[in-house]
C-alpha positions as CSV (number, residue, x, y, z in Angstrom):
1,X,48.0,128.4,146.3
2,X,50.3,126.3,144.3
3,X,50.4,126.7,140.5
4,X,50.8,124.0,137.9
5,X,54.3,123.0,137.4
6,X,55.4,122.9,133.6
7,X,58.8,121.5,132.7
8,X,58.2,121.7,128.9
9,X,60.5,124.7,128.5
10,X,63.3,123.2,130.7
11,X,63.9,119.9,129.1
12,X,67.5,119.2,129.0
13,X,67.3,116.8,126.1
14,X,66.3,119.7,123.9
15,X,69.6,121.5,124.9
16,X,71.7,118.5,124.2
17,X,70.0,117.9,120.8
18,X,70.7,121.6,119.8
19,X,74.3,121.2,120.8
20,X,74.6,118.1,118.8
21,X,73.1,119.8,115.7
22,X,75.3,122.9,116.1
23,X,78.4,120.7,116.4
24,X,77.5,118.7,113.4
25,X,76.9,121.9,111.3
26,X,80.2,123.3,112.6
27,X,82.2,120.3,111.3
28,X,80.3,120.1,108.0
29,X,81.2,123.7,107.5
30,X,84.8,123.1,108.3
31,X,85.0,120.1,105.9
32,X,83.4,122.2,103.2
33,X,86.0,125.0,103.6
34,X,88.8,122.5,103.6
35,X,87.7,120.9,100.4
36,X,87.2,124.4,98.8
37,X,90.7,125.5,99.9
38,X,92.2,122.2,98.6
39,X,90.3,122.7,95.3
40,X,91.8,126.2,94.8
41,X,95.3,124.8,95.5
42,X,95.0,122.0,93.2
43,X,93.5,124.2,90.4
44,X,96.3,126.7,90.7
45,X,98.9,123.8,90.6
46,X,97.4,122.5,87.5
47,X,97.2,125.8,85.8
48,X,100.7,126.7,86.7
49,X,102.2,123.4,85.5
50,X,100.1,123.6,82.3
51,X,101.4,127.1,81.6
52,X,104.9,125.8,82.1
53,X,104.6,122.7,79.9
54,X,103.2,124.6,76.9
55,X,105.7,127.5,77.4
56,X,103.2,130.4,77.7
57,X,100.6,132.1,79.9
58,X,97.0,132.6,78.8
59,X,96.9,134.9,75.8
60,X,100.6,135.4,75.7
61,X,102.6,135.2,72.6
62,X,105.9,133.7,73.7
63,X,108.7,132.6,71.3
64,X,109.2,129.3,73.2
65,X,105.5,128.4,73.1
66,X,105.1,124.7,72.2
67,X,101.4,124.5,71.3
68,X,98.0,126.1,71.8
69,X,95.3,125.6,74.3
70,X,92.4,123.4,73.4
71,X,89.8,124.2,76.0
72,X,89.3,122.2,79.1
73,X,87.1,119.6,80.6
74,X,85.6,119.1,84.2
75,X,86.6,116.2,86.4
76,X,86.1,115.1,90.0
77,X,88.9,114.1,92.3
78,X,89.2,111.6,95.1
79,X,91.4,113.0,97.9
80,X,92.0,112.5,101.6
81,X,89.7,115.4,102.3
82,X,86.9,113.9,100.3
83,X,85.4,114.1,96.8
84,X,86.2,117.4,95.0
85,X,83.8,118.3,92.2
86,X,84.3,120.3,89.0
87,X,88.0,120.6,88.6
88,X,88.9,122.2,85.4
89,X,91.6,120.3,83.5
90,X,93.1,122.3,80.6
91,X,93.8,120.6,77.3
92,X,96.6,121.3,74.7
93,X,96.7,120.6,70.9
94,X,99.0,117.9,69.7
95,X,100.6,117.6,73.1
96,X,100.0,114.9,75.6
97,X,100.0,116.7,79.0
98,X,100.7,114.6,82.0
99,X,100.4,116.5,85.2
100,X,102.7,115.6,88.1
101,X,99.6,115.6,90.4
102,X,98.3,112.6,88.4
103,X,100.8,109.8,88.2
104,X,100.5,107.6,85.1
105,X,99.9,104.5,87.1
106,X,99.2,105.1,90.7
107,X,95.6,106.5,90.6
108,X,94.7,106.6,94.3
109,X,96.2,109.0,96.7
110,X,98.5,107.1,99.1
111,X,96.6,108.2,102.3
112,X,93.1,107.3,100.8
113,X,94.2,103.9,99.6
114,X,96.0,103.0,102.8
115,X,93.0,104.0,104.9
116,X,90.6,101.9,102.7
117,X,92.9,98.9,102.7
118,X,93.6,98.9,106.4
119,X,90.0,99.6,107.3
120,X,89.0,96.5,105.2
121,X,91.7,94.3,106.7
122,X,91.2,95.3,110.3
123,X,87.4,96.0,110.1
124,X,86.9,92.2,110.0
125,X,84.0,92.5,107.5
126,X,83.2,94.3,104.4
127,X,80.3,96.1,105.8
128,X,82.3,97.5,108.8
129,X,85.0,98.7,106.5
130,X,82.4,100.4,104.2
131,X,81.1,102.3,107.3
132,X,84.5,103.4,108.2
133,X,85.2,104.6,104.7
134,X,81.9,106.5,104.3
135,X,82.6,108.3,107.6
136,X,85.7,109.9,105.8
137,X,83.7,110.9,102.8
138,X,84.2,108.1,100.3
139,X,80.8,106.3,99.9
140,X,81.3,105.1,96.4
141,X,83.8,102.3,97.1
142,X,81.9,98.9,97.1
143,X,82.9,95.7,98.8
144,X,84.0,94.2,95.6
145,X,86.4,97.1,95.0
146,X,87.9,96.6,98.4
147,X,88.3,92.8,97.7
148,X,90.0,93.6,94.3
149,X,92.3,96.1,96.2
150,X,93.2,93.4,98.7
151,X,94.1,91.0,95.9
152,X,96.2,93.6,94.2
153,X,97.9,94.3,97.5
154,X,98.6,90.6,97.7
155,X,100.4,90.7,94.4
156,X,102.4,93.6,95.5
157,X,103.3,91.9,98.8
158,X,104.5,88.8,96.8
159,X,106.6,91.1,94.6
160,X,108.0,92.9,97.6
161,X,108.8,89.5,99.4
162,X,110.5,88.2,96.3
163,X,112.4,91.3,95.2
164,X,116.1,90.8,94.7
165,X,118.6,92.1,97.3
166,X,121.2,93.8,95.3
167,X,122.9,95.9,98.0
168,X,125.5,94.5,100.4
169,X,124.3,94.8,104.0
170,X,127.3,94.0,106.3
171,X,125.1,93.9,109.4
172,X,122.0,91.8,109.7
173,X,119.5,92.1,112.7
174,X,117.0,89.4,113.4
175,X,114.3,89.5,116.0
176,X,110.7,88.4,116.5
177,X,107.4,89.9,117.9
178,X,104.0,88.4,119.0
179,X,100.8,89.4,117.4
180,X,97.4,88.0,118.0
181,X,95.8,86.3,115.0
182,X,92.4,84.7,114.7
183,X,92.0,81.8,112.2
184,X,90.1,79.0,113.8
185,X,90.8,80.6,117.2
186,X,92.6,83.5,118.7
187,X,96.2,82.6,119.2
188,X,99.6,84.4,119.5
189,X,101.8,84.2,116.3
190,X,105.4,85.2,115.9
191,X,106.5,87.7,113.3
192,X,110.1,87.4,112.6
193,X,111.9,90.4,111.0
194,X,115.2,90.7,109.2
195,X,116.8,94.3,109.0
196,X,119.9,95.1,107.0
197,X,122.3,97.9,108.1
198,X,125.4,99.4,106.2
199,X,128.4,101.1,107.4
200,X,126.6,104.5,107.4
201,X,123.8,103.3,109.8
202,X,121.3,103.2,106.9
203,X,118.7,100.5,107.4
204,X,116.2,98.5,105.3
205,X,113.6,95.9,106.2
206,X,114.8,92.9,104.0
207,X,111.9,90.6,104.9
208,X,109.7,89.1,107.4
209,X,107.8,85.8,108.0
210,X,104.7,84.9,110.1
211,X,105.2,81.8,112.2
212,X,103.3,79.9,114.8
213,X,106.3,80.2,117.1
214,X,109.9,81.4,117.0
215,X,111.3,78.1,115.9
216,X,114.7,77.2,114.5
217,X,113.0,75.9,111.5
218,X,111.1,79.2,110.9
219,X,114.3,81.2,111.4
220,X,116.2,79.1,108.8
221,X,113.3,79.6,106.4
222,X,113.6,83.5,106.6
223,X,117.4,83.4,106.4
224,X,117.4,80.9,103.4
225,X,114.9,83.1,101.6
226,X,117.2,86.2,102.1
227,X,120.2,84.2,100.8
228,X,118.1,83.0,97.7
229,X,117.1,86.6,96.9
230,X,120.8,87.6,96.8
231,X,121.8,88.6,100.2
232,X,125.7,88.5,100.4
233,X,127.1,86.7,103.5
234,X,126.9,89.4,106.3
235,X,129.9,90.3,108.4
236,X,127.9,90.2,111.5
237,X,124.4,88.9,112.6
238,X,122.9,90.6,115.7
239,X,120.1,89.0,117.7
240,X,118.8,88.6,121.2
241,X,119.4,85.6,123.4
242,X,117.1,83.4,121.2
243,X,118.8,79.9,120.6
244,X,116.4,79.3,117.7
245,X,117.9,82.4,115.9
246,X,121.4,81.6,117.0
247,X,121.3,78.1,115.7
248,X,119.5,78.9,112.5
249,X,122.0,81.7,111.7
250,X,124.9,79.1,112.3
251,X,123.2,76.8,109.8
252,X,122.6,79.2,106.9
253,X,125.7,81.5,107.4
254,X,128.1,79.2,109.3
255,X,131.2,81.5,108.8
256,X,129.4,84.8,110.1
257,X,130.1,85.8,113.7
258,X,127.2,86.5,115.9
259,X,126.6,89.3,118.3
260,X,124.2,88.8,121.3
261,X,122.3,91.9,122.4
262,X,123.9,93.3,125.7
263,X,120.5,94.8,126.7
264,X,118.9,91.4,126.6
265,X,121.9,90.0,128.5
266,X,121.5,92.5,131.3
267,X,117.8,92.0,131.4
268,X,118.0,88.2,131.5
269,X,120.4,88.3,134.3
270,X,118.1,90.7,136.3
271,X,115.5,87.9,136.5
272,X,117.7,86.0,138.9
273,X,118.1,88.8,141.5
274,X,117.1,87.7,144.9
275,X,117.0,91.1,146.6
276,X,114.8,93.5,144.6
277,X,116.6,96.4,146.2
278,X,119.7,95.4,144.1
279,X,118.1,95.2,140.8
280,X,118.5,98.9,139.8
281,X,122.2,99.2,140.7
282,X,123.0,95.7,139.4
283,X,121.6,96.5,136.0
284,X,123.4,99.8,135.9
285,X,126.7,98.2,136.7
286,X,126.2,95.4,134.2
287,X,125.4,97.9,131.5
288,X,128.5,99.9,132.3
289,X,130.6,96.8,131.8
290,X,130.0,97.5,128.1
291,X,129.3,101.1,128.0
292,X,132.7,102.2,129.6
293,X,134.8,99.6,127.8
294,X,137.4,101.0,125.3
295,X,138.5,97.7,123.9
296,X,138.7,93.9,124.7
297,X,141.1,94.2,127.6
298,X,139.0,97.0,129.2
299,X,135.8,95.0,128.7
300,X,137.3,92.0,130.5
301,X,138.7,94.2,133.4
302,X,135.2,95.8,133.8
303,X,133.7,92.1,133.9
304,X,136.2,91.1,136.7
305,X,135.4,94.1,138.6
306,X,131.6,93.5,138.2
307,X,132.0,89.9,139.4
308,X,134.0,90.9,142.4
309,X,131.4,93.4,143.5
310,X,128.3,91.3,142.9
311,X,129.3,87.5,143.2
312,X,128.5,87.3,147.0
313,X,125.4,89.4,146.8
314,X,123.8,88.0,143.7
315,X,125.5,84.7,142.7
316,X,122.7,83.5,140.5
317,X,122.4,86.7,138.5
318,X,126.2,87.0,138.0
319,X,126.3,83.4,136.8
320,X,123.6,84.2,134.2
321,X,125.4,87.4,133.1
322,X,128.8,85.6,132.7
323,X,127.5,82.4,130.9
324,X,127.9,83.0,127.2
325,X,129.3,86.4,127.8
326,X,131.8,85.9,124.9
327,X,128.9,86.0,122.4
328,X,128.2,89.7,123.4
329,X,131.9,90.7,122.8
330,X,131.8,90.2,119.1
331,X,131.2,93.8,118.2
332,X,134.9,94.6,119.4
333,X,136.0,93.2,116.0
334,X,134.4,96.0,114.1
335,X,135.2,99.8,113.8
336,X,134.8,101.6,117.1
337,X,132.4,104.2,115.9
338,X,130.0,101.2,115.0
339,X,130.0,99.7,118.4
340,X,127.0,101.7,119.7
341,X,125.0,100.3,116.7
342,X,126.1,96.6,117.2
343,X,126.4,95.7,120.8
344,X,122.6,96.0,121.2
345,X,119.6,95.0,119.1
346,X,118.2,98.6,119.5
347,X,117.8,99.2,115.8
348,X,115.5,96.3,115.5
349,X,113.7,96.9,118.7
350,X,113.0,100.4,117.6
351,X,111.3,99.2,114.5
352,X,109.3,96.5,116.5
353,X,108.2,99.0,119.1
354,X,106.7,101.2,116.2
355,X,104.9,98.2,114.7
356,X,103.7,97.1,118.1
357,X,102.3,100.4,119.0
358,X,100.3,100.2,115.7
359,X,99.2,96.6,116.0
360,X,98.0,97.0,119.6
361,X,95.3,99.4,118.5
362,X,93.5,96.7,116.7
363,X,93.7,93.7,119.3
364,X,94.0,91.0,116.7
365,X,94.0,90.3,113.0
366,X,91.6,88.2,111.1
367,X,93.8,85.4,109.5
368,X,97.4,85.3,108.7
369,X,97.0,86.6,105.1
370,X,95.4,89.8,106.4
371,X,98.2,90.2,108.9
372,X,100.9,89.9,106.0
373,X,99.1,92.5,103.9
374,X,98.5,94.9,106.9
375,X,102.2,94.7,107.9
376,X,103.3,95.3,104.4
377,X,101.1,98.4,104.0
378,X,102.5,99.7,107.3
379,X,106.1,99.1,106.3
380,X,105.6,100.8,102.8
381,X,104.0,103.8,104.4
382,X,106.9,104.1,106.9
383,X,109.5,103.7,104.2
384,X,107.6,106.2,101.9
385,X,108.1,103.6,99.1
386,X,104.4,102.9,98.3
387,X,103.8,100.3,95.6
388,X,101.5,101.5,92.8
389,X,98.0,100.0,92.7
390,X,97.2,100.0,89.0
391,X,94.1,100.2,86.9
392,X,91.3,100.7,89.5
393,X,89.4,103.3,87.6
394,X,87.0,100.6,86.2
395,X,85.2,100.6,89.6
396,X,84.7,104.4,89.7
397,X,82.4,106.8,87.7
398,X,83.9,107.8,84.3
399,X,84.2,111.5,85.4
400,X,86.5,110.7,88.3
401,X,90.3,111.2,88.6
402,X,92.0,109.6,91.5
403,X,94.9,111.7,92.8
404,X,98.3,110.1,93.1
């Protein structure tokens, strides 16, 4: 005799729901513990610095004591781990205490403000950005705050783009990259970058411009702006095989020699190889023309040997490689220990690769203005030179401190 089947106690949905609830409780507990540990560390740092500034521990009579304690007050704090409540901030009589944790001007922690700004710029809507921000424990920032934050970032961007160039950069690298931008429709736009390098291999992004294409006019615009801001005539301009960059550099800095990237030279010649089996060895031999050279004569001997080996096998590729070869020899005029920096555009390519890895996560940017600000915040974060965002406390409750 068959009994009645009852699946009530075996529903997998109940098990999955239990797992979800336990998982949520676990991460809530982790976040609470992280905030609690952060609060303890911040409180200890505030108290230690306060004791140092007034010159005495609590209840200590020290000859170098500057003033007396004057109680304390409770404040909340916005950090990357969320809102921390009831921090005790000590006061001093007749002494203006400013803690190193709380910068006089920059009121928002770098990580928090970058995340909010990028969420707003890349979320493509205020509602989407608010959802992202709330997910990280910052529910109190309104859409109007984000819009004001963006406007302030625009001012900082303009200040950065117009800052004077006071240092001499003997080597100037120019290159472009493509990023998708949606204005009326989704289209690829060109971002043209200028990177300065000194004799010690120190680099700095001097500027960038967003263009519809890598045109000579756009390149001239970037170089003219650098010159207007005080860039001294560089000793060498390094770029790829772009004729637009080459011609623009000749117009703005007519007396500056130019170096073509040997990597791009080898890569361009490889496109003309007929027999695919030859591509790897051809590219290796072409690179060795530069890599094994010890001077101009050595380089030309290497080139002659290379042509003798490959002329019959890959005539079109050899012709491409030798055409304009002299433009890739300019680096020989400079100190030998600088050659490895100058015969390729690798310093610029390394920067562009990092930016491309970041921008590829988002697919496209909503408008050229948002792209400018997003690139600016990324650059500032990478260079550890974040521009202060001032006076934002009006948007927040009165009992809130924003950590710098």
